[in-house]
C-alpha positions as CSV (number, residue, x, y, z in Angstrom):
1,M,0.1,-0.1,0.2
2,S,1.7,3.2,-1.1
3,G,0.6,6.3,0.9
4,R,1.9,8.7,-2.1
5,P,-1.3,9.9,-4.3
6,V,-2.6,8.0,-7.5
7,K,-4.1,9.5,-10.2
8,H,-7.4,8.0,-11.5
9,S,-9.2,9.6,-14.3
10,V,-13.4,10.0,-13.9
11,T,-15.7,11.7,-16.0
12,L,-17.7,14.7,-14.5
13,K,-20.1,16.3,-16.6
14,G,-19.1,14.8,-19.6
15,H,-15.3,15.6,-19.2
16,R,-12.7,13.2,-18.4
17,T,-10.5,14.4,-15.0
18,S,-7.9,13.4,-13.1
19,I,-7.6,12.9,-9.5
20,S,-4.7,12.8,-7.3
21,L,-5.7,10.6,-3.9
22,E,-3.9,7.7,-2.0
23,D,-4.8,4.3,-2.5
24,A,-6.6,4.1,0.8
25,F,-8.9,6.8,-0.1
26,W,-9.6,5.2,-3.6
27,R,-10.4,1.9,-2.1
28,E,-12.5,3.0,0.6
29,L,-14.6,5.3,-2.2
30,R,-14.9,2.2,-4.4
31,S,-16.5,0.6,-1.3
32,I,-18.7,3.1,-0.9
33,S,-20.1,3.5,-4.7
34,T,-20.5,-0.3,-4.6
35,H,-22.3,0.0,-1.0
36,K,-24.9,2.5,-2.5
37,G,-25.0,0.6,-5.6
38,I,-23.8,3.6,-7.8
39,P,-20.9,4.2,-10.1
40,I,-17.8,5.9,-8.7
41,N,-17.7,8.5,-11.4
42,A,-22.0,8.9,-9.9
43,L,-20.4,9.1,-6.4
44,V,-17.5,11.7,-7.4
45,A,-20.5,13.6,-9.2
46,E,-22.3,13.4,-5.9
47,I,-19.2,14.9,-3.7
48,D,-18.2,17.3,-6.5
49,V,-22.1,19.1,-6.4
50,D,-21.8,19.3,-2.9
51,R,-18.4,20.6,-2.0
52,A,-17.5,24.6,-1.4
53,P,-16.2,26.3,-4.4
54,E,-13.2,27.0,-2.5
55,T,-12.3,23.2,-1.5
56,G,-10.5,21.1,-4.2
57,L,-12.3,18.1,-5.4
58,A,-9.7,15.6,-3.6
59,S,-9.8,17.1,-0.4
60,A,-13.5,16.7,-0.8
61,I,-13.1,13.2,-1.6
62,R,-11.0,12.6,1.6
63,V,-13.3,14.6,3.5
64,Y,-16.5,12.5,2.2
65,V,-14.4,9.1,2.9
66,L,-13.4,10.4,6.6
67,N,-16.7,11.4,7.2
68,N,-18.5,8.4,6.0
69,L,-16.1,6.1,8.0
70,K,-16.7,8.0,11.2
71,K,-20.8,7.4,10.5
72,R,-20.1,3.6,10.6
73,L,-18.3,3.7,13.8
74,P,-20.1,3.0,17.2
């Protein structure tokens, strides 16, 4: 497992874009999309729409994953 960010391409609003996240965040994001029953592009699009304009997409995804994990804690 690498702590270095890894670039992946996603499609947002019909355009391809690259997002750099650490492997752990990519794995958890995929897990969340599977659990919700939606494609990862759709989940990233939801996060994109909900983020503040001054917040980068990669940062918004990290916070989304963290909050999702915190909600599942007992």
